[in-house]
N, C-alpha and C positions, 0 to 999 in steps of 0.2 A: 503717655499714650502715643501711639503712632499717628503721624499726620496723613497717612495713606488710608483714608476712611471713606466709607459710603454707607448709605442707609438702605436697608432692604425691607420690603413689605410683602408678606405672603398672604394672599386672599384665598380663603377656603370657604366651603359651604357652611361651616359651623363657627369658625373663628378667623379673625384678622390679626396677624402677628407681625411684629417689627422689632428691629434692633439696629444699632450702629455696628458695622463690621470692620474689623481691622483687615485690610486687603493684603497686608504682608504675610499674615498667618492664616487667613480664612476663618478666624474665630470671632465671636462676638466681643465687641469692645465695651458693651453695656449689657445690663440684664435685658432679656426679651420681654416685651409687653404684649399681652393678648387681650383683645376686646371681642366679645361675641359678634358674629355677623348679624346685621340687622335683619329683621323679618317684617315685611317682605324685603328681599335683598335687591332692591331696585338700584340702578346706577347712581342716582343722587344720594340715596341712603348709604350705600357702600362708600362713596367718595367722602361723605361727611364723616364716616367712621374712620377713614384713613386720616383725615384732617385731625380728628380727635386723638388718634394714635401719635402722630408726629408732634402734636402740641405738648406731649409728655416728655419730649426731649428738647434740649437746647441745641438745635441744629444750626450751623452756619448757613446763611442764605444760599451759598454756592455749593453746598454738599450734594453730590449726585444721589438721586433716589431711584431705586429700581423697584418695580411692582410686578409680582407674579399674578397670573390670572388663570383660573381653572377652565381654560378653553383655548382653542387656536386663536392666535392674534396675528393678523397679516397687515403690515403697514399701519399698525395700531388699531385696526378694526377687528371687533369680535365677530368671528365667522358664524359660530353657533354656540349654544350654551346648554349645559346639563345641570350644573350644581348651584347655579344662582338663578335669579328671576329671568324669565324669558325676554323681558324688555331690554336685556343687554345686547341682544343680537343686532349687529350693525353699528354699535356704539364705538366711537373713537375714544379708546381708553386714555391715551396720552392727553388728548385735548381736554377731556373731562377732568382728569386728575390735576393737570396743570392749572386749570381754571379754579378748582376747589382748593388746591394746596398752595397756589401762588409760587410754584417752583417747576423747573424742568424735570420731567420724569422719563424713565425708560420702561415700557410695558413689555412683558414676555410671558409666554406660556409657562405654567408652573413646572411641568416635567422638563422643559428645556432649561429652565433656571437650575433645577436640581442636577441635571446632567452636566451642565457647564461647570458647576461647583465641583463635581467629582473629578473632572478633567484638570481643573486648575489646582485644587487642593486635596483631593481625595484619592480614591482607589485607582484612578486612571492618570494620575499625575506623571508626567514624563513619557507617556505612551504616544508614539507617533502613529500616523495613519488614521483609520476609522474606528472610533469608539462608539458603541451603541449602549446607551443606558436605558434600562427599563425599570419602572416602578410597579410592583405587584401589590395592588390594593383592591378596592372595590372594583376598579377596572384595571387596565394596563396602560400606563403612560410610557412615553418613550422620548428619547433625545438622541440625535446623531451629531457627533462632533468630529470633524476631519481636520487633522493637523492643527488642533486648537481653535478651529473656526466652527461655530454653531451653525447647523443646517436646520432651520426652525420648522416646527409644525408637522412632524412626521406622522404622528397618530398611528403607530404600528399596531396598537391594540385593536384597530379596526380592520386589520388584515383578515381575510376570510379563511377559516380553518374548519373543515368538515361542514361547510354550508352556513356557518355562523361567524359573527365577529369573534376574533381570538379571545377578547376579554370575557366573552360569554362562555368560553370553553375552558379558560386556563387562568383566570385571575384568582388572587387569594380570596376574594369575596365569594367566588363560586365554590372554592374548596371548603370554606367554612360552612356555607349554606348546605352543601351536599354531604358534609361530614367525611370527606375523603381522607385517607391516610396520606402521608407525605409521599409514599411510594406510588400510590395511584395518581396523585397530582403530578408527580414528576413525569409520568407518561404523557400527560396533557401538555406540560411545559416543553417536553422534548419535541413534540410536533410543532409548537410555536417557534421555538428557538431554531430548530432545524430549517424551518421555512424562511425565517429571517436571514439565517446564515446563507442559505442558497441564493437569496435575492441580493445580498449586499456584501458578503465575504468580509465581515469586520475583523479587525485585529484584536479586539477585546470586547467582551460583554461585561457590563456592570449591572448588578441587580439590587435595586433599592426597594423602598416600601417597608412597613413595619415588620413584615414576615422575614425580611432579610436578616433579622437578629437570629433566626433559626436556620440560617443558610446551610449549616452542616447537615441538616436533615434532608435536604433535597438537591442542592447544587452538585454534590458528588455523584448523584444518580444520573446526571445529564451527560450525554456523549456528543461532544461537538469538536470541531477542529480548532476553533478559537478558544482561548482561555475564558472562563466565566467566573467572576469574583463578586463578593458582596460589596455594596456601597459602604462608605466610611462615615459620611457626614450625617446620615440619618435625618432627624427632624430639623436640623439647622440648614439643610442643603438649599431649600427654596430661598430663604432670606439671603444666604451667602451668595448664591448664584445671581440673584437679582441685583444685589449691591455691586458685584464684580462687573456684570454686564453694563450697569448704569455708569460706572466709572469709565469703562472702555468706550461706551457710546459718547459720553460727554467729552472725552479727549478727542474723539474723531470729529466732533462737531465744532471744535475750536477753529 
């Protein structure tokens, strides 16, 4: 097994998942373990579940641990929350997890972690300039990476399109709820991606989320100046990105 390892934890509204990641390849070095997210999903309960998760692995005490979080995280503080208990607002994620886990951790927004993984190991590997990664799911997550450096907490899904948040107009969840064809949905996506392109002029768009498995049904319908391609890491991206960022963070802290 490679010695270039880190541990990633992906906290979601329904499950908390983790695995050791081989940072040379971006692949799991162990099986992934999943534990249901506790209900109510209070900070203490979620942190205890993260401890239960890592206790199932024989981790060296100095192994970097990255934790994704389903909300913007600025200087380790949760700014607002949608998919977990409201008591998370204002919590210092790193302080809480370090106290519970007894280890140094790196906390990052879940979309940022997934986006970073695509740049280091996936669809945007080797691409210079600005890469914008979006995840199309119940909402629209986003990550911006410039020359390999993550620009965190962009929340492009909350850009206003036709008077509403973009994710209320163009997410995969809206498509499913309204029963749109991929052709009709592509017209909504065109508005969103054209607006983002006008604002930021990226060198590449990467599209993730479960629906990206069907990318051939909608990505070719979009007309943009920048290339737009499907994500490659799919469900492993959050864990892999969190682990990679944790290793980078720990090296910078030495």
